[in-house]
N, CA, C, O and the ligand as a Tripos MOL2 file, in Angstrom:
@<TRIPOS>MOLECULE
protein
  253   251    64     0     0
PROTEIN
NO_CHARGES

@<TRIPOS>ATOM
      1 N         104.8570   38.7830    3.5570 N.3       1 MET1
      2 CA        105.7930   38.2610    2.5450 C.3       1 MET1
      3 C         105.1090   37.2010    1.6740 C.2       1 MET1
      4 O         104.6010   36.1930    2.1650 O.2       1 MET1
      5 N         105.1150   37.4580    0.4080 N.am      2 VAL2
      6 CA        104.5420   36.4800   -0.5160 C.3       2 VAL2
      7 C         105.6790   35.8040   -1.2760 C.2       2 VAL2
      8 O         106.4900   36.4470   -1.9430 O.2       2 VAL2
      9 N         105.7010   34.5160   -1.1480 N.am      3 GLU3
     10 CA        106.7070   33.7610   -1.8740 C.3       3 GLU3
     11 C         106.1640   33.4550   -3.2650 C.2       3 GLU3
     12 O         105.2470   32.6470   -3.4170 O.2       3 GLU3
     13 N         106.7220   34.0900   -4.2570 N.am      4 ASP4
     14 CA        106.1990   33.9360   -5.6070 C.3       4 ASP4
     15 C         106.8830   32.7890   -6.3350 C.2       4 ASP4
     16 O         107.7620   32.9880   -7.1730 O.2       4 ASP4
     17 N         106.4540   31.5960   -5.9910 N.am      5 ARG5
     18 CA        107.0170   30.4290   -6.6630 C.3       5 ARG5
     19 C         106.4560   30.3220   -8.0700 C.2       5 ARG5
     20 O         105.2910   30.6420   -8.3060 O.2       5 ARG5
     21 N         107.2740   29.8760   -8.9910 N.am      6 GLU6
     22 CA        106.8130   29.6820  -10.3580 C.3       6 GLU6
     23 C         106.2890   28.2600  -10.5030 C.2       6 GLU6
     24 O         106.9360   27.2900  -10.1090 O.2       6 GLU6
     25 N         105.1010   28.1730  -11.0780 N.am      7 LEU7
     26 CA        104.5010   26.8650  -11.2740 C.3       7 LEU7
     27 C         104.2500   26.6400  -12.7560 C.2       7 LEU7
     28 O         104.0730   27.5750  -13.5370 O.2       7 LEU7
     29 N         104.2410   25.3670  -13.1060 N.am      8 HIS8
     30 CA        104.0950   24.9740  -14.4900 C.3       8 HIS8
     31 C         102.6330   24.6350  -14.7580 C.2       8 HIS8
     32 O         102.0960   23.6890  -14.1810 O.2       8 HIS8
     33 N         101.9950   25.3970  -15.6220 N.am      9 CYS9
     34 CA        100.5860   25.1590  -15.9450 C.3       9 CYS9
     35 C         100.4580   23.9040  -16.8070 C.2       9 CYS9
     36 O         101.1020   23.7810  -17.8490 O.2       9 CYS9
     37 N          99.6170   22.9800  -16.3530 N.am     10 ILE10
     38 CA         99.4900   21.7020  -17.0640 C.3      10 ILE10
     39 C          98.7410   21.8640  -18.3900 C.2      10 ILE10
     40 O          98.8440   21.0000  -19.2610 O.2      10 ILE10
     41 N          97.9950   22.9490  -18.5540 N.am     11 ILE11
     42 CA         97.2180   23.1370  -19.7860 C.3      11 ILE11
     43 C          98.0500   23.8100  -20.8770 C.2      11 ILE11
     44 O          98.2000   23.2550  -21.9650 O.2      11 ILE11
     45 N          98.5850   24.9820  -20.6040 N.am     12 CYS12
     46 CA         99.3050   25.7190  -21.6490 C.3      12 CYS12
     47 C         100.8170   25.5020  -21.5720 C.2      12 CYS12
     48 O         101.5490   25.8280  -22.5070 O.2      12 CYS12
     49 N         101.2760   24.9460  -20.4440 N.am     13 GLY13
     50 CA        102.6890   24.6480  -20.3100 C.3      13 GLY13
     51 C         103.5490   25.8370  -19.9250 C.2      13 GLY13
     52 O         104.7750   25.7400  -19.8880 O.2      13 GLY13
     53 N         102.8990   26.9680  -19.6360 N.am     14 GLU14
     54 CA        103.6650   28.1510  -19.2630 C.3      14 GLU14
     55 C         103.9700   28.1760  -17.7790 C.2      14 GLU14
     56 O         103.2730   27.5530  -16.9780 O.2      14 GLU14
     57 N         105.0120   28.8960  -17.4230 N.am     15 HIS15
     58 CA        105.3520   29.0640  -16.0210 C.3      15 HIS15
     59 C         104.7290   30.3430  -15.4940 C.2      15 HIS15
     60 O         104.9070   31.4200  -16.0640 O.2      15 HIS15
     61 N         104.0060   30.2110  -14.4120 N.am     16 LYS16
     62 CA        103.3000   31.3440  -13.8150 C.3      16 LYS16
     63 C         103.5770   31.3810  -12.3280 C.2      16 LYS16
     64 O         103.9470   30.3780  -11.7180 O.2      16 LYS16
     65 N         103.3870   32.5730  -11.7520 N.am     17 ALA17
     66 CA        103.5140   32.6890  -10.3040 C.3      17 ALA17
     67 C         102.3750   31.9180   -9.6370 C.2      17 ALA17
     68 O         101.2820   31.7790  -10.1850 O.2      17 ALA17
     69 N         102.6730   31.4210   -8.4310 N.am     18 GLU18
     70 CA        101.7000   30.5760   -7.7380 C.3      18 GLU18
     71 C         100.3550   31.2800   -7.5540 C.2      18 GLU18
     72 O          99.3070   30.6350   -7.5940 O.2      18 GLU18
     73 N         100.3800   32.6000   -7.3530 N.am     19 GLY19
     74 CA         99.1460   33.3520   -7.1360 C.3      19 GLY19
     75 C          98.3450   33.6070   -8.3990 C.2      19 GLY19
     76 O          97.2420   34.1500   -8.3350 O.2      19 GLY19
     77 N          98.8870   33.2210   -9.5490 N.am     20 GLU20
     78 CA         98.2180   33.4980  -10.8240 C.3      20 GLU20
     79 C          97.4280   32.3110  -11.3460 C.2      20 GLU20
     80 O          97.2130   32.1870  -12.5520 O.2      20 GLU20
     81 N          96.9960   31.4420  -10.4500 N.am     21 GLY21
     82 CA         96.2310   30.3020  -10.9090 C.3      21 GLY21
     83 C          95.7310   29.4710   -9.7570 C.2      21 GLY21
     84 O          95.7560   29.9070   -8.6060 O.2      21 GLY21
     85 N          95.2730   28.2660  -10.0680 N.am     22 ILE22
     86 CA         94.7370   27.3810   -9.0410 C.3      22 ILE22
     87 C          95.5130   26.0780   -9.0110 C.2      22 ILE22
     88 O          96.0930   25.6580  -10.0120 O.2      22 ILE22
     89 N          95.5160   25.4440   -7.8420 N.am     23 ARG23
     90 CA         96.1610   24.1500   -7.6870 C.3      23 ARG23
     91 C          95.0970   23.0690   -7.7030 C.2      23 ARG23
     92 O          94.0790   23.1720   -7.0190 O.2      23 ARG23
     93 N          95.3400   22.0360   -8.4870 N.am     24 ILE24
     94 CA         94.4490   20.8730   -8.4900 C.3      24 ILE24
     95 C          95.3150   19.6650   -8.2060 C.2      24 ILE24
     96 O          96.2380   19.3550   -8.9590 O.2      24 ILE24
     97 N          95.0060   18.9770   -7.1000 N.am     25 VAL25
     98 CA         95.8740   17.9260   -6.5790 C.3      25 VAL25
     99 C          97.2650   18.5370   -6.4600 C.2      25 VAL25
    100 O          97.4310   19.5050   -5.7170 O.2      25 VAL25
    101 N          98.2430   18.0310   -7.1380 N.am     26 SER26
    102 CA         99.5770   18.6180   -7.0480 C.3      26 SER26
    103 C          99.9170   19.4140   -8.2970 C.2      26 SER26
    104 O         101.0370   19.9020   -8.4540 O.2      26 SER26
    105 N          98.9340   19.5380   -9.1860 N.am     27 GLU27
    106 CA         99.1700   20.2340  -10.4470 C.3      27 GLU27
    107 C          98.6500   21.6620  -10.3810 C.2      27 GLU27
    108 O          97.9620   22.0530   -9.4380 O.2      27 GLU27
    109 N          98.9940   22.4220  -11.3990 N.am     28 PHE28
    110 CA         98.6650   23.8430  -11.4190 C.3      28 PHE28
    111 C          98.0280   24.2220  -12.7490 C.2      28 PHE28
    112 O          98.4530   23.7760  -13.8150 O.2      28 PHE28
    113 N          96.9920   25.0610  -12.6550 N.am     29 ILE29
    114 CA         96.3660   25.6090  -13.8590 C.3      29 ILE29
    115 C          96.3460   27.1200  -13.7030 C.2      29 ILE29
    116 O          95.8140   27.6310  -12.7190 O.2      29 ILE29
    117 N          96.9180   27.8420  -14.6610 N.am     30 CYS30
    118 CA         96.9770   29.2920  -14.5660 C.3      30 CYS30
    119 C          95.5870   29.9010  -14.7540 C.2      30 CYS30
    120 O          94.6940   29.2640  -15.3130 O.2      30 CYS30
    121 N          95.4140   31.1220  -14.2900 N.am     31 GLU31
    122 CA         94.0670   31.7080  -14.3330 C.3      31 GLU31
    123 C          93.6040   31.9620  -15.7710 C.2      31 GLU31
    124 O          92.4020   31.9950  -16.0330 O.2      31 GLU31
    125 N          94.5340   32.1400  -16.6940 N.am     32 THR32
    126 CA         94.1610   32.2900  -18.0990 C.3      32 THR32
    127 C          93.4580   31.0310  -18.5950 C.2      32 THR32
    128 O          92.3910   31.1020  -19.2050 O.2      32 THR32
    129 N          94.0620   29.8900  -18.3300 N.am     33 CYS33
    130 CA         93.4790   28.6160  -18.7550 C.3      33 CYS33
    131 C          92.2230   28.3010  -17.9610 C.2      33 CYS33
    132 O          91.2550   27.7630  -18.4980 O.2      33 CYS33
    133 N          92.2460   28.6390  -16.6820 N.am     34 GLU34
    134 CA         91.0940   28.3770  -15.8330 C.3      34 GLU34
    135 C          89.8730   29.1200  -16.3710 C.2      34 GLU34
    136 O          88.7980   28.5360  -16.5050 O.2      34 GLU34
    137 N          90.0410   30.4210  -16.6810 N.am     35 SER35
    138 CA         88.8990   31.1950  -17.1710 C.3      35 SER35
    139 C          88.5060   30.7350  -18.5690 C.2      35 SER35
    140 O          87.3370   30.8050  -18.9490 O.2      35 SER35
    141 N          89.4820   30.2710  -19.3220 N.am     36 GLU36
    142 CA         89.1680   29.7590  -20.6530 C.3      36 GLU36
    143 C          88.3330   28.4830  -20.5520 C.2      36 GLU36
    144 O          87.3930   28.2690  -21.3180 O.2      36 GLU36
    145 N          88.7030   27.6460  -19.5870 N.am     37 MET37
    146 CA         87.9510   26.4160  -19.3690 C.3      37 MET37
    147 C          86.5240   26.7070  -18.9330 C.2      37 MET37
    148 O          85.5750   26.0670  -19.3860 O.2      37 MET37
    149 N          86.3910   27.6830  -18.0470 N.am     38 VAL38
    150 CA         85.0730   28.0550  -17.5320 C.3      38 VAL38
    151 C          84.1840   28.5580  -18.6660 C.2      38 VAL38
    152 O          82.9790   28.3090  -18.6910 O.2      38 VAL38
    153 N          84.8140   29.2780  -19.6100 N.am     39 HIS39
    154 CA         84.0340   29.8620  -20.7030 C.3      39 HIS39
    155 C          83.9590   28.9690  -21.9400 C.2      39 HIS39
    156 O          83.3340   29.3250  -22.9390 O.2      39 HIS39
    157 N          84.5940   27.8220  -21.8590 N.am     40 THR40
    158 CA         84.5460   26.9090  -22.9930 C.3      40 THR40
    159 C          83.2880   26.0590  -22.9360 C.2      40 THR40
    160 O          83.0170   25.3950  -21.9360 O.2      40 THR40
    161 N          82.5420   26.0860  -23.9960 N.am     41 ASP41
    162 CA         81.3270   25.2890  -24.0710 C.3      41 ASP41
    163 C          81.6880   23.8200  -24.2750 C.2      41 ASP41
    164 O          82.7140   23.4970  -24.8730 O.2      41 ASP41
    165 N          80.8320   22.9410  -23.7690 N.am     42 VAL42
    166 CA         81.0670   21.4980  -23.9210 C.3      42 VAL42
    167 C          81.1470   21.1270  -25.4030 C.2      42 VAL42
    168 O          81.8370   20.1790  -25.7760 O.2      42 VAL42
    169 N          80.4410   21.8750  -26.2330 N.am     43 LYS43
    170 CA         80.4330   21.6010  -27.6720 C.3      43 LYS43
    171 C          81.6620   22.1630  -28.3870 C.2      43 LYS43
    172 O          81.9140   21.8620  -29.5530 O.2      43 LYS43
    173 N          82.4170   22.9830  -27.6600 N.am     44 ASP44
    174 CA         83.5980   23.5950  -28.2530 C.3      44 ASP44
    175 C          84.6750   22.5410  -28.5340 C.2      44 ASP44
    176 O          84.8420   21.5830  -27.7790 O.2      44 ASP44
    177 N          85.3890   22.7410  -29.6210 N.am     45 ALA45
    178 CA         86.4330   21.7940  -30.0090 C.3      45 ALA45
    179 C          87.5550   21.7280  -28.9850 C.2      45 ALA45
    180 O          88.2680   20.7280  -28.9000 O.2      45 ALA45
    181 N          87.7110   22.7920  -28.2110 N.am     46 LYS46
    182 CA         88.7850   22.8490  -27.2290 C.3      46 LYS46
    183 C          88.4810   22.0320  -25.9680 C.2      46 LYS46
    184 O          89.3860   21.6600  -25.2220 O.2      46 LYS46
    185 N          87.2140   21.7670  -25.7510 N.am     47 TYR47
    186 CA         86.7990   21.1160  -24.5140 C.3      47 TYR47
    187 C          87.4520   19.7520  -24.2990 C.2      47 TYR47
    188 O          87.9700   19.4830  -23.2150 O.2      47 TYR47
    189 N          87.4340   18.8830  -25.3220 N.am     48 PRO48
    190 CA         88.1070   17.5770  -25.1490 C.3      48 PRO48
    191 C          89.5790   17.7200  -24.8020 C.2      48 PRO48
    192 O          90.1330   16.8930  -24.0770 O.2      48 PRO48
    193 N          90.2110   18.7570  -25.3120 N.am     49 PHE49
    194 CA         91.6180   19.0070  -25.0050 C.3      49 PHE49
    195 C          91.8000   19.3000  -23.5170 C.2      49 PHE49
    196 O          92.7130   18.7710  -22.8830 O.2      49 PHE49
    197 N          90.9380   20.1350  -22.9700 N.am     50 PHE50
    198 CA         91.0020   20.4440  -21.5450 C.3      50 PHE50
    199 C          90.7840   19.1910  -20.7030 C.2      50 PHE50
    200 O          91.5010   18.9410  -19.7340 O.2      50 PHE50
    201 N          89.7860   18.4150  -21.0910 N.am     51 ILE51
    202 CA         89.4780   17.1870  -20.3580 C.3      51 ILE51
    203 C          90.6690   16.2450  -20.4100 C.2      51 ILE51
    204 O          91.0330   15.6260  -19.4110 O.2      51 ILE51
    205 N          91.2660   16.1460  -21.5800 N.am     52 HIS52
    206 CA         92.4400   15.2930  -21.7590 C.3      52 HIS52
    207 C          93.5700   15.7320  -20.8250 C.2      52 HIS52
    208 O          94.1870   14.9030  -20.1560 O.2      52 HIS52
    209 N          93.8330   17.0310  -20.7840 N.am     53 GLN53
    210 CA         94.8940   17.5520  -19.9300 C.3      53 GLN53
    211 C          94.5840   17.3040  -18.4600 C.2      53 GLN53
    212 O          95.4670   16.9560  -17.6760 O.2      53 GLN53
    213 N          93.3200   17.4870  -18.0970 N.am     54 MET54
    214 CA         92.8930   17.2710  -16.7200 C.3      54 MET54
    215 C          93.0550   15.8120  -16.3240 C.2      54 MET54
    216 O          93.4780   15.5130  -15.2070 O.2      54 MET54
    217 N          92.7280   14.9200  -17.2150 N.am     55 LYS55
    218 CA         92.8050   13.4840  -16.9390 C.3      55 LYS55
    219 C          94.2310   13.0650  -16.6070 C.2      55 LYS55
    220 O          94.4560   12.1870  -15.7730 O.2      55 LYS55
    221 N          95.1770   13.6970  -17.2610 N.am     56 GLN56
    222 CA         96.5850   13.3560  -17.0190 C.3      56 GLN56
    223 C          96.9520   13.5350  -15.5460 C.2      56 GLN56
    224 O          97.7760   12.7940  -15.0100 O.2      56 GLN56
    225 N          96.3400   14.5160  -14.9040 N.am     57 ILE57
    226 CA         96.6060   14.7620  -13.4900 C.3      57 ILE57
    227 C          96.2420   13.5190  -12.6900 C.2      57 ILE57
    228 O          97.0160   13.0430  -11.8590 O.2      57 ILE57
    229 N          95.0470   13.0080  -12.9600 N.am     58 PHE58
    230 CA         94.5310   11.9110  -12.1490 C.3      58 PHE58
    231 C          95.1370   10.5780  -12.5670 C.2      58 PHE58
    232 O          95.2930    9.6820  -11.7370 O.2      58 PHE58
    233 N          95.4750   10.4390  -13.8280 N.am     59 ILE59
    234 CA         96.1300    9.2170  -14.2890 C.3      59 ILE59
    235 C          97.4960    9.0940  -13.6010 C.2      59 ILE59
    236 O          97.8800    8.0170  -13.1450 O.2      59 ILE59
    237 N          98.2070   10.2020  -13.5390 N.am     60 GLU60
    238 CA         99.5130   10.1970  -12.8730 C.3      60 GLU60
    239 C          99.3940    9.8060  -11.4080 C.2      60 GLU60
    240 O         100.2160    9.0620  -10.8750 O.2      60 GLU60
    241 N          98.3340   10.3360  -10.7610 N.am     61 LYS61
    242 CA         98.1350   10.0630   -9.3370 C.3      61 LYS61
    243 C          97.8240    8.6090   -9.0750 C.2      61 LYS61
    244 O          98.2060    8.0610   -8.0410 O.2      61 LYS61
    245 N          97.1160    7.9670  -10.0280 N.am     62 ASN62
    246 CA         96.6820    6.5830   -9.8080 C.3      62 ASN62
    247 C          97.6550    5.5610  -10.3820 C.2      62 ASN62
    248 O          97.4610    4.3560  -10.2220 O.2      62 ASN62
    249 N          98.6850    6.0320  -11.0390 N.am     63 ALA63
    250 CA         99.6330    5.1160  -11.6710 C.3      63 ALA63
    251 C         100.4470    4.3590  -10.6250 C.2      63 ALA63
    252 O         101.2970    3.5420  -10.9770 O.2      63 ALA63
    253 ZN         97.8600   27.9610  -18.5430 Zn       64 ZN64
@<TRIPOS>BOND
     1     1     2 1
     2     2     3 1
     3     3     4 2
     4     3     5 am
     5     5     6 1
     6     6     7 1
     7     7     8 2
     8     7     9 am
     9     9    10 1
    10    10    11 1
    11    11    12 2
    12    11    13 am
    13    13    14 1
    14    14    15 1
    15    15    16 2
    16    15    17 am
    17    17    18 1
    18    18    19 1
    19    19    20 2
    20    19    21 am
    21    21    22 1
    22    22    23 1
    23    23    24 2
    24    23    25 am
    25    25    26 1
    26    26    27 1
    27    27    28 2
    28    27    29 am
    29    29    30 1
    30    30    31 1
    31    31    32 2
    32    31    33 am
    33    33    34 1
    34    34    35 1
    35    35    36 2
    36    35    37 am
    37    37    38 1
    38    38    39 1
    39    39    40 2
    40    39    41 am
    41    41    42 1
    42    42    43 1
    43    43    44 2
    44    43    45 am
    45    45    46 1
    46    46    47 1
    47    47    48 2
    48    47    49 am
    49    49    50 1
    50    50    51 1
    51    51    52 2
    52    51    53 am
    53    53    54 1
    54    54    55 1
    55    55    56 2
    56    55    57 am
    57    57    58 1
    58    58    59 1
    59    59    60 2
    60    59    61 am
    61    61    62 1
    62    62    63 1
    63    63    64 2
    64    63    65 am
    65    65    66 1
    66    66    67 1
    67    67    68 2
    68    67    69 am
    69    69    70 1
    70    70    71 1
    71    71    72 2
    72    71    73 am
    73    73    74 1
    74    74    75 1
    75    75    76 2
    76    75    77 am
    77    77    78 1
    78    78    79 1
    79    79    80 2
    80    79    81 am
    81    81    82 1
    82    82    83 1
    83    83    84 2
    84    83    85 am
    85    85    86 1
    86    86    87 1
    87    87    88 2
    88    87    89 am
    89    89    90 1
    90    90    91 1
    91    91    92 2
    92    91    93 am
    93    93    94 1
    94    94    95 1
    95    95    96 2
    96    95    97 am
    97    97    98 1
    98    98    99 1
    99    99   100 2
   100    99   101 am
   101   101   102 1
   102   102   103 1
   103   103   104 2
   104   103   105 am
   105   105   106 1
   106   106   107 1
   107   107   108 2
   108   107   109 am
   109   109   110 1
   110   110   111 1
   111   111   112 2
   112   111   113 am
   113   113   114 1
   114   114   115 1
   115   115   116 2
   116   115   117 am
   117   117   118 1
   118   118   119 1
   119   119   120 2
   120   119   121 am
   121   121   122 1
   122   122   123 1
   123   123   124 2
   124   123   125 am
   125   125   126 1
   126   126   127 1
   127   127   128 2
   128   127   129 am
   129   129   130 1
   130   130   131 1
   131   131   132 2
   132   131   133 am
   133   133   134 1
   134   134   135 1
   135   135   136 2
   136   135   137 am
   137   137   138 1
   138   138   139 1
   139   139   140 2
   140   139   141 am
   141   141   142 1
   142   142   143 1
   143   143   144 2
   144   143   145 am
   145   145   146 1
   146   146   147 1
   147   147   148 2
   148   147   149 am
   149   149   150 1
   150   150   151 1
   151   151   152 2
   152   151   153 am
   153   153   154 1
   154   154   155 1
   155   155   156 2
   156   155   157 am
   157   157   158 1
   158   158   159 1
   159   159   160 2
   160   159   161 am
   161   161   162 1
   162   162   163 1
   163   163   164 2
   164   163   165 am
   165   165   166 1
   166   166   167 1
   167   167   168 2
   168   167   169 am
   169   169   170 1
   170   170   171 1
   171   171   172 2
   172   171   173 am
   173   173   174 1
   174   174   175 1
   175   175   176 2
   176   175   177 am
   177   177   178 1
   178   178   179 1
   179   179   180 2
   180   179   181 am
   181   181   182 1
   182   182   183 1
   183   183   184 2
   184   183   185 am
   185   185   186 1
   186   186   187 1
   187   187   188 2
   188   187   189 am
   189   189   190 1
   190   190   191 1
   191   191   192 2
   192   191   193 am
   193   193   194 1
   194   194   195 1
   195   195   196 2
   196   195   197 am
   197   197   198 1
   198   198   199 1
   199   199   200 2
   200   199   201 am
   201   201   202 1
   202   202   203 1
   203   203   204 2
   204   203   205 am
   205   205   206 1
   206   206   207 1
   207   207   208 2
   208   207   209 am
   209   209   210 1
   210   210   211 1
   211   211   212 2
   212   211   213 am
   213   213   214 1
   214   214   215 1
   215   215   216 2
   216   215   217 am
   217   217   218 1
   218   218   219 1
   219   219   220 2
   220   219   221 am
   221   221   222 1
   222   222   223 1
   223   223   224 2
   224   223   225 am
   225   225   226 1
   226   226   227 1
   227   227   228 2
   228   227   229 am
   229   229   230 1
   230   230   231 1
   231   231   232 2
   232   231   233 am
   233   233   234 1
   234   234   235 1
   235   235   236 2
   236   235   237 am
   237   237   238 1
   238   238   239 1
   239   239   240 2
   240   239   241 am
   241   241   242 1
   242   242   243 1
   243   243   244 2
   244   243   245 am
   245   245   246 1
   246   246   247 1
   247   247   248 2
   248   247   249 am
   249   249   250 1
   250   250   251 1
   251   251   252 2
@<TRIPOS>SUBSTRUCTURE
     1 MET1         2 RESIDUE 1 A MET
     2 VAL2         6 RESIDUE 1 A VAL
     3 GLU3        10 RESIDUE 1 A GLU
     4 ASP4        14 RESIDUE 1 A ASP
     5 ARG5        18 RESIDUE 1 A ARG
     6 GLU6        22 RESIDUE 1 A GLU
     7 LEU7        26 RESIDUE 1 A LEU
     8 HIS8        30 RESIDUE 1 A HIS
     9 CYS9        34 RESIDUE 1 A CYS
    10 ILE10       38 RESIDUE 1 A ILE
    11 ILE11       42 RESIDUE 1 A ILE
    12 CYS12       46 RESIDUE 1 A CYS
    13 GLY13       50 RESIDUE 1 A GLY
    14 GLU14       54 RESIDUE 1 A GLU
    15 HIS15       58 RESIDUE 1 A HIS
    16 LYS16       62 RESIDUE 1 A LYS
    17 ALA17       66 RESIDUE 1 A ALA
    18 GLU18       70 RESIDUE 1 A GLU
    19 GLY19       74 RESIDUE 1 A GLY
    20 GLU20       78 RESIDUE 1 A GLU
    21 GLY21       82 RESIDUE 1 A GLY
    22 ILE22       86 RESIDUE 1 A ILE
    23 ARG23       90 RESIDUE 1 A ARG
    24 ILE24       94 RESIDUE 1 A ILE
    25 VAL25       98 RESIDUE 1 A VAL
    26 SER26      102 RESIDUE 1 A SER
    27 GLU27      106 RESIDUE 1 A GLU
    28 PHE28      110 RESIDUE 1 A PHE
    29 ILE29      114 RESIDUE 1 A ILE
    30 CYS30      118 RESIDUE 1 A CYS
    31 GLU31      122 RESIDUE 1 A GLU
    32 THR32      126 RESIDUE 1 A THR
    33 CYS33      130 RESIDUE 1 A CYS
    34 GLU34      134 RESIDUE 1 A GLU
    35 SER35      138 RESIDUE 1 A SER
    36 GLU36      142 RESIDUE 1 A GLU
    37 MET37      146 RESIDUE 1 A MET
    38 VAL38      150 RESIDUE 1 A VAL
    39 HIS39      154 RESIDUE 1 A HIS
    40 THR40      158 RESIDUE 1 A THR
    41 ASP41      162 RESIDUE 1 A ASP
    42 VAL42      166 RESIDUE 1 A VAL
    43 LYS43      170 RESIDUE 1 A LYS
    44 ASP44      174 RESIDUE 1 A ASP
    45 ALA45      178 RESIDUE 1 A ALA
    46 LYS46      182 RESIDUE 1 A LYS
    47 TYR47      186 RESIDUE 1 A TYR
    48 PRO48      190 RESIDUE 1 A PRO
    49 PHE49      194 RESIDUE 1 A PHE
    50 PHE50      198 RESIDUE 1 A PHE
    51 ILE51      202 RESIDUE 1 A ILE
    52 HIS52      206 RESIDUE 1 A HIS
    53 GLN53      210 RESIDUE 1 A GLN
    54 MET54      214 RESIDUE 1 A MET
    55 LYS55      218 RESIDUE 1 A LYS
    56 GLN56      222 RESIDUE 1 A GLN
    57 ILE57      226 RESIDUE 1 A ILE
    58 PHE58      230 RESIDUE 1 A PHE
    59 ILE59      234 RESIDUE 1 A ILE
    60 GLU60      238 RESIDUE 1 A GLU
    61 LYS61      242 RESIDUE 1 A LYS
    62 ASN62      246 RESIDUE 1 A ASN
    63 ALA63      250 RESIDUE 1 A ALA
    64 ZN64       253 GROUP 0 **** ****
C-alpha cells in the first residue's frame, strides 16, 4: 500500500504526490524541479532563484 500524500513543492509551488520528488528537511521538491536544478548551470539566470528558494528552507528552520 502506497500512501500518495500530496506535497507542496517549494520551488514551483505545485502539489505533487510524495513519490514524485525528494524531501529536504521538512520541505519538498518535485522531480521536475529537482532535475531542472541538476541541469541548471551556475551561470544560468535561474540558478540564483533556486538558491533563493532553497535558502528559505533553512532560514525557516533557524528562525
Ligand atoms: Zn516543483
